[in-house]
C-alpha positions in Angstrom: 150.1 71.5 52.1 149.9 68.1 53.8 152.2 67.4 56.8 154.0 64.1 57.0 153.2 61.6 59.7 156.6 61.7 61.4 155.8 60.6 65.0 155.6 56.9 65.8 152.1 55.7 65.8 150.2 52.4 65.7 150.4 50.4 62.5 146.9 49.4 61.4 147.8 47.8 58.1 151.1 45.9 57.6 151.9 44.5 54.2 155.1 42.4 53.9 156.6 41.1 50.7 153.2 40.5 49.1 152.9 39.0 45.6 149.8 38.5 43.5 150.4 36.4 40.3 147.3 35.6 38.2 147.3 32.3 36.3 147.1 28.5 36.7 150.9 28.2 37.1 151.2 31.1 39.7 153.2 29.1 42.3 155.8 28.0 39.8 156.0 31.6 38.5 156.5 33.1 41.9 159.3 30.5 42.6 161.0 31.4 39.3 160.7 35.1 40.0 162.4 34.6 43.4 165.1 32.3 42.1 165.8 33.7 38.7 164.7 37.3 38.9 162.3 37.1 36.0 160.6 40.2 34.7 156.9 40.7 34.4 157.2 40.1 30.6 159.3 36.9 31.1 156.7 35.5 33.5 154.0 36.1 31.0 156.0 34.4 28.2 157.3 31.4 30.2 154.3 30.7 32.5 151.4 32.5 30.9 150.9 34.3 34.2 150.4 37.9 34.9 152.2 39.6 37.8 149.7 42.0 39.4 151.7 42.9 42.5 155.3 42.2 43.1 157.0 42.0 46.5 154.9 44.9 48.0 155.8 46.1 51.5 154.1 49.0 53.1 152.6 50.1 56.4 149.6 52.3 57.1 149.6 54.1 60.5 146.7 55.3 62.6 145.4 58.6 61.4 147.3 58.5 58.1 146.1 59.0 54.6 148.3 56.7 52.5 148.0 57.2 48.7 148.9 54.5 46.2 149.5 56.1 42.8 150.3 54.6 39.4 149.1 54.4 35.8 146.6 51.9 34.4 148.0 48.4 34.9 150.5 49.4 37.6 148.8 47.1 40.2 147.4 49.7 42.5 143.8 48.5 42.4 145.0 44.9 42.8 147.0 45.9 45.9 144.0 47.6 47.6 141.9 44.5 47.1 144.6 42.4 48.7 144.4 44.6 51.8 140.9 43.4 52.7 141.2 40.0 51.0 138.8 40.6 48.2 141.5 38.6 46.4 144.0 36.2 47.9 147.8 36.9 47.8 150.0 34.4 46.1 152.8 35.0 48.6 153.4 37.3 51.6 151.7 38.5 54.7 149.0 41.1 55.3 148.0 42.0 58.9 145.2 44.4 59.8 145.1 45.5 63.4 147.6 42.7 64.2 145.5 40.0 62.7 146.8 38.1 59.6 143.8 38.3 57.3 144.7 35.2 55.3 144.2 33.2 58.5 140.7 34.5 59.2 137.8 32.2 58.6 134.8 33.4 56.6 132.9 34.7 59.6 135.9 36.5 61.0 136.7 38.1 57.7 133.1 39.3 57.3 133.2 40.8 60.7 136.5 42.6 60.1 135.2 44.0 56.8 132.0 45.1 58.5 133.6 46.7 61.6 137.2 47.7 60.8 137.4 48.4 57.0 135.2 50.5 54.8 135.6 50.6 51.1 134.5 53.1 48.4 134.9 52.3 44.7 134.9 54.5 41.7 131.6 52.9 40.8 129.6 53.6 44.0 127.1 50.8 43.4 124.2 52.5 45.2 120.9 50.6 45.2 118.7 52.7 42.8 115.4 51.8 44.4 116.5 52.6 47.9 116.6 56.1 49.3 119.8 57.9 50.2 119.2 57.1 53.9 118.6 53.4 53.2 121.8 53.3 51.0 123.9 55.0 53.7 122.6 52.5 56.3 122.9 49.4 54.1 126.1 48.1 55.7 124.5 48.3 59.1 121.4 46.5 57.8 123.6 43.7 56.7 125.1 43.5 60.2 121.6 43.2 61.6 121.4 46.6 63.3 117.8 47.6 64.0 116.1 50.0 61.6 115.7 52.9 64.1 119.4 52.7 65.2 120.8 52.3 61.7 118.7 55.2 60.4 120.0 57.4 63.3 123.6 56.5 62.4 123.1 56.9 58.7 121.6 60.3 59.1 124.6 61.4 61.2 126.9 60.1 58.5 125.0 61.9 55.7 125.1 65.1 57.7 128.9 64.8 57.9 129.1 64.6 54.1 126.7 67.5 53.6 123.6 65.5 52.5 121.4 65.9 55.5 118.6 67.4 53.3 118.7 64.5 50.8 117.8 61.5 52.9 114.5 60.8 51.2 115.9 61.1 47.6 117.0 58.3 45.3 120.4 57.8 43.7 119.2 58.6 40.1 118.2 62.1 41.4 121.7 62.8 42.6 124.8 64.2 40.8 127.9 62.1 40.5 129.6 64.0 43.3 126.6 63.5 45.5 126.5 59.8 44.8 130.1 59.6 45.9 129.2 61.4 49.1 126.5 58.8 49.8 129.1 56.1 49.2 131.5 57.7 51.7 128.6 58.1 54.2 127.8 54.4 53.8 131.4 53.6 54.7 131.5 56.1 57.6 128.2 54.8 59.0 129.9 51.5 59.9 132.5 53.6 61.9 135.6 51.7 60.4 139.1 52.6 61.5 140.4 52.1 58.0 138.8 53.4 54.7 139.9 52.0 51.4 139.2 54.4 48.4 139.7 53.1 44.9 139.8 56.1 42.5 136.5 57.4 43.9 136.7 60.8 42.3 138.3 60.0 38.9 135.1 60.2 36.9 134.0 63.6 38.3 134.4 67.1 36.8 137.6 68.8 37.9 136.0 71.4 40.2 133.8 68.9 42.0 136.7 66.5 42.2 138.9 69.1 43.9 136.1 70.0 46.3 135.6 66.4 47.3 139.3 65.9 47.7 139.5 68.7 50.3 136.3 67.5 52.0 137.6 63.9 52.2 140.9 64.9 53.7 139.3 67.3 56.2 136.6 64.7 57.2 139.0 61.8 57.5 141.4 63.9 59.7 138.6 65.3 61.9 137.2 61.8 62.5 140.7 60.3 63.2 140.3 57.7 60.4 143.1 56.0 58.5 142.7 55.7 54.7 144.3 54.0 51.7 143.5 56.1 48.6 144.1 54.8 45.1 144.7 57.3 42.3 146.4 57.7 38.9 146.7 61.4 39.5 149.9 62.6 41.3 148.4 66.0 42.0 145.4 64.3 43.7 147.9 62.1 45.7 149.8 65.2 46.8 146.6 67.1 47.7 145.2 64.3 49.8 148.1 62.1 51.1 150.4 62.2 54.1 152.6 59.6 52.3 152.5 58.3 48.7 153.5 55.0 47.2 154.3 55.1 43.4 153.8 51.8 41.6 154.9 50.6 38.2 154.4 47.1 36.7 153.2 45.8 40.0 156.3 47.1 41.9 156.3 49.8 44.5 159.0 52.1 43.2 159.1 54.7 46.0 157.3 55.5 49.2 157.6 58.9 50.9 156.0 62.2 51.6 155.1 64.4 48.5 158.1 66.5 49.4 160.4 63.5 49.5 159.2 62.2 46.1 159.5 65.6 44.4 162.9 66.5 45.8 164.5 63.0 45.9 162.8 60.8 43.2 164.0 57.2 43.3 164.5 56.8 39.6 163.8 58.3 36.2 160.3 57.0 36.2 159.4 59.0 39.3 161.4 62.0 38.0 159.2 62.0 34.9 156.1 61.8 37.0 157.0 64.8 39.2 158.5 66.9 36.3 155.4 69.1 35.9 154.5 69.5 39.6 154.7 73.0 41.1 157.1 73.1 44.1 155.8 76.4 45.5 153.6 74.9 48.2 155.3 71.5 48.4 159.0 72.0 49.3 159.6 73.2 52.8 162.2 75.4 54.5 163.9 72.4 56.2 164.7 70.9 52.8 166.5 74.0 51.4 168.0 75.7 54.4 171.8 76.0 54.9 173.4 75.2 58.2 173.9 78.4 60.3 177.7 77.9 60.5 177.9 77.7 56.7 175.9 80.9 56.3 178.0 82.7 58.8 181.1 81.6 57.1 179.9 82.9 53.7 178.4 86.1 55.1 180.3 86.9 58.3 178.9 90.4 58.6 175.2 89.4 58.5 173.5 89.1 61.8 171.4 85.9 61.7 169.2 87.2 64.6 168.2 90.2 62.5 166.8 88.1 59.7 163.1 87.5 59.3 162.0 84.2 60.9 159.9 81.3 59.9 159.4 77.6 60.9 160.9 74.5 59.2 157.5 73.7 57.7 157.1 77.1 55.8 156.8 76.4 52.1 158.6 78.1 49.2 155.7 80.4 48.6 155.8 81.7 52.2 159.6 82.0 52.1 159.4 84.1 48.9 156.9 86.4 50.5 159.1 86.9 53.6 162.2 87.6 51.4 160.4 90.1 49.1 159.0 92.0 52.2 162.4 92.2 53.9 165.6 94.2 53.4 167.5 90.9 53.8 168.2 88.3 51.2 167.8 85.4 53.6 165.3 84.0 56.1 166.2 82.3 59.5 164.5 79.0 60.2 163.6 78.7 63.9 162.6 75.6 65.8 162.0 75.6 69.6 163.3 79.2 69.9 166.6 78.5 68.2 167.8 79.3 64.7 168.5 75.9 63.0 169.2 77.0 59.5 169.1 79.8 56.9 167.3 79.9 53.6 169.0 82.1 51.0 168.0 83.2 47.5 169.9 80.3 46.0 168.1 78.0 48.4 164.8 79.4 47.2 165.8 78.8 43.6 166.7 75.2 44.4 163.4 74.8 46.1 161.5 76.1 43.1 163.4 73.6 41.0 162.5 70.8 43.4 166.1 70.2 44.6 167.1 69.7 48.2 169.8 71.8 49.8 173.3 71.3 48.3 176.6 71.8 50.0 176.5 75.6 49.4 173.1 77.4 49.3 174.1 80.9 50.3 173.6 83.7 47.8 
């Protein structure tokens, strides 16, 4: 299960109150939204404008995989295109590595895209008459890197994605999953700090998709990259992301770790999304444990120090295993050598149901 990015770290992407309204009367529509609180439907009726993204605020930290999830039309793909200025925001501020991208001139923007931001789309758009090696090095070729050097870098990137033996082949000879690997290698060859992924695996078979999800997360973490990953699949977001933003009608409804979203959904919309998600490997001990004092009060004759022990990050599955293998009906949660809480049978049941600890979680 993915671990949240809790420690303070450098913010690479900072998106503040960003709006994107499509239509000739967009400025008037944005003003009306701000002053009168118009809905997306009202904006369409009154101004004939479409709200793509509404008042979006988010931050992406160094080394973090940030997933943006939503159904078709939720605004997620529009938002990712705003992050590297493929489209211009109507209102708001986006900074990448401390630079406000709206203020960059054409040359500065090209340089930022070439050096700092890599992007992989669902449609990989490989050049069919160029080899895998040439496709992987295409971005470097555009930057004017000499052929020998770009081939060296492209080979290294292809090796990272498991295509070292396919450099001389052409895209039509590759499977869909292999083409996506070439697209990722092309992005990695430029050595960007930030990788933007717009539903790159959604058209693939489930088994290949799951394999690429795992490979992408492992590769991104091992290389120390940050990523913004767009998906309509909550299970994919949970599998890949450190944090998840859920969008609806252009609005970011909730941002949090997978555990936060499942145990503390912001509204009924999010609750419906997470209703079918298994909590076994998602909810952790720290979310369902009772305070030690509360446990001792309820079970004064039980020695906390005699209980099996685990860490605050142990998931429900691990807690169930510990409980079934023990003569005790509770597990001590230990951090820095001290017992910080106790998970009981009732706590486990709450965890399976996706509910955080209540006032009384002892059996």
